[in-house]
C-alpha positions as CSV (number, residue, x, y, z in Angstrom):
1,M,6.5,64.7,-62.6
2,T,9.8,63.2,-61.2
3,E,11.2,65.6,-59.5
4,E,15.4,65.1,-59.8
5,R,17.1,65.4,-56.1
6,V,20.6,67.3,-55.9
7,E,22.7,65.7,-53.5
8,P,24.5,68.0,-51.0
9,D,27.6,67.6,-51.6
10,D,27.2,66.7,-55.4
11,P,30.5,67.5,-57.3
12,L,28.7,68.9,-60.4
13,E,26.6,71.5,-58.7
14,N,29.5,72.1,-56.0
15,L,31.2,73.5,-59.3
16,A,27.8,75.4,-61.0
17,R,27.3,77.4,-57.9
18,E,31.1,78.1,-57.7
19,L,31.4,79.2,-61.0
20,R,28.7,81.8,-60.9
21,Q,29.9,83.2,-57.6
22,T,33.6,83.9,-59.1
23,V,32.3,85.0,-62.7
24,G,28.8,86.9,-60.8
25,A,31.5,89.0,-59.2
26,E,34.1,89.4,-61.4
27,F,30.9,90.8,-63.5
28,R,30.8,93.1,-61.6
29,A,34.3,94.3,-60.6
30,E,34.5,94.6,-64.2
31,A,31.5,97.0,-64.5
32,E,32.4,98.6,-61.2
33,A,35.9,99.5,-63.3
34,V,34.0,100.7,-66.5
35,E,31.6,102.9,-64.4
36,T,34.5,104.7,-62.4
37,E,36.7,105.0,-65.7
38,S,33.6,106.5,-67.7
39,E,33.5,108.7,-64.3
40,I,36.9,110.1,-64.2
41,G,36.6,110.5,-67.9
42,R,33.0,112.8,-67.8
43,L,35.8,114.8,-64.5
44,R,38.2,115.5,-66.9
45,R,36.1,117.1,-70.3
46,R,34.9,119.1,-67.6
47,S,35.7,123.1,-67.9
48,L,35.6,125.4,-64.8
49,A,32.9,127.1,-65.8
50,D,31.3,123.7,-66.5
51,V,31.8,122.9,-62.1
52,A,30.0,126.2,-61.9
53,R,27.8,125.3,-63.4
54,Q,26.8,121.8,-62.1
55,S,27.7,123.4,-58.4
56,A,24.8,125.8,-59.4
57,D,22.7,123.7,-60.5
58,R,22.9,121.0,-57.3
59,G,22.3,124.2,-54.8
60,D,26.0,123.6,-53.8
61,L,27.6,126.2,-50.7
62,I,30.6,127.1,-52.7
63,S,33.9,129.0,-51.2
64,V,35.7,131.0,-53.8
65,V,39.2,131.3,-52.0
66,L,41.5,134.1,-53.1
67,R,44.9,135.1,-52.1
68,D,44.0,136.7,-48.6
69,R,40.2,136.1,-48.6
70,T,37.0,133.1,-48.4
71,V,33.5,134.4,-50.0
72,T,31.5,131.6,-49.2
73,G,27.5,131.2,-50.9
74,H,25.8,130.6,-53.5
75,I,26.3,131.0,-57.3
76,V,23.7,132.8,-59.4
77,G,25.6,133.1,-62.7
78,A,28.6,131.8,-65.0
79,G,30.3,133.0,-67.9
80,K,32.9,131.2,-69.9
81,D,36.0,132.6,-66.7
82,Y,34.0,133.9,-64.4
83,V,31.4,132.8,-61.5
84,S,28.6,135.4,-59.8
85,V,28.6,134.2,-56.0
86,E,25.9,135.7,-53.5
87,T,27.2,135.6,-50.2
88,P,24.3,138.4,-47.8
89,S,26.5,140.4,-47.8
90,E,27.8,141.1,-50.9
91,W,27.7,139.7,-55.1
92,I,31.6,138.3,-55.9
93,D,32.2,137.9,-59.2
94,A,35.4,136.0,-59.8
95,R,38.0,134.9,-62.4
96,L,37.8,131.4,-62.6
97,S,41.5,131.1,-63.1
98,R,42.7,133.4,-60.4
99,I,40.6,131.3,-57.6
100,A,40.4,128.2,-55.9
101,I,37.2,127.1,-55.2
102,T,35.9,124.8,-52.2
103,I,32.5,122.5,-53.3
104,T,30.2,121.5,-50.2
105,P,27.4,119.3,-51.7
106,A,23.8,120.4,-50.8
107,H,21.1,118.7,-49.8
108,R,18.2,120.5,-51.6
109,G,17.2,121.6,-54.9
110,G,19.8,124.0,-57.2
111,L,19.0,127.6,-59.2
112,V,19.8,128.0,-62.8
113,P,22.1,130.5,-63.3
114,K,21.0,134.1,-64.6
115,G,21.8,134.6,-68.1
116,G,25.0,137.7,-67.9
117,S,27.4,138.0,-69.3
118,I,29.8,135.6,-71.9
119,T,33.1,136.8,-69.5
120,F,34.7,138.3,-67.1
121,Q,35.8,141.3,-69.6
122,A,32.2,141.7,-70.5
123,R,30.9,141.7,-66.7
124,L,32.8,144.7,-66.0
125,A,31.7,146.2,-69.0
126,E,28.1,146.1,-67.6
127,F,29.5,147.6,-64.9
128,E,30.6,150.5,-66.4
129,H,27.3,151.2,-67.8
130,T,25.2,150.7,-64.4
131,S,27.9,152.6,-63.2
132,E,27.0,151.1,-59.2
133,A,29.8,150.9,-56.8
134,V,32.4,148.2,-56.5
135,E,35.3,147.5,-55.5
136,L,38.1,146.0,-57.5
137,V,40.6,143.4,-56.4
138,A,44.0,143.3,-58.3
139,P,45.9,141.4,-55.8
140,D,49.3,140.4,-57.5
141,L,49.3,144.3,-57.4
142,G,48.6,144.6,-54.0
143,H,45.9,146.8,-54.8
144,A,41.9,147.0,-54.3
145,V,39.9,150.6,-55.7
146,C,36.8,151.1,-55.0
147,G,34.1,153.4,-56.7
148,R,32.6,153.6,-60.2
149,I,33.7,152.0,-63.3
150,R,34.2,154.3,-65.9
151,V,35.1,152.8,-68.6
152,V,36.1,149.0,-69.8
153,A,38.7,149.2,-72.7
154,G,40.8,146.4,-73.8
155,D,43.3,146.1,-71.1
156,H,42.8,148.5,-68.9
157,V,39.8,149.6,-66.6
158,I,39.6,153.1,-65.1
159,V,37.6,153.4,-62.0
160,R,37.2,156.7,-60.0
161,D,37.0,156.8,-56.3
162,I,34.7,158.9,-54.8
163,D,36.9,161.6,-54.0
164,G,37.1,162.2,-57.8
165,I,40.5,160.1,-58.2
166,D,40.9,158.0,-61.1
167,T,42.8,154.6,-60.7
168,V,43.8,152.6,-64.2
169,L,43.9,149.0,-63.8
170,P,45.4,146.2,-65.7
171,T,42.3,144.0,-66.4
172,G,43.9,141.3,-66.4
173,M,45.5,141.8,-63.3
174,V,41.9,142.3,-61.7
175,D,40.6,138.9,-60.2
176,V,37.2,139.9,-58.1
177,V,34.7,142.8,-58.7
178,V,32.9,143.5,-55.3
179,R,29.6,144.3,-54.9
180,S,27.4,145.0,-51.3
181,R,23.8,143.8,-50.4
182,P,21.3,146.3,-49.8
183,R,20.8,145.3,-45.9
184,Q,17.6,143.8,-44.7
185,P,15.4,144.8,-42.5
């Protein structure tokens, strides 16, 4: 069997090599551009609730940024319009449309968010039924009230404080519910 020899400066071989490198680079560049566009399209289709659930799935550390406070922890639940975050000292349920979230990617497995209420309104009703002590934060009113939720109506919440005084807040103005966690021994 005779092997064909190619001269080092063979113009056809040089042209073939150049075409392979050029075309290959163009295909790679085009594939990368398609991948980037696909990722951007996927990100555009997500809702805030999707972002929260995906962050929980990954186990990301998140910060919920409110007007005058930032709370950092892990997402333990997410509904259509709210997110539940666990910190070392408290649980926060926050209306997604009223907060900013910063996400620090995790280097470990995530959590499966617990089943819970579908909406923030339903989450408030849960607290009415459990009668646990909560703090309702309504920053646009410049008001926060601590107590137990007596009633969750269609457009307002009635909270009774420790002195037996009722405060009525428009449901749409309540951005966050804060519950203290029991201290660990």
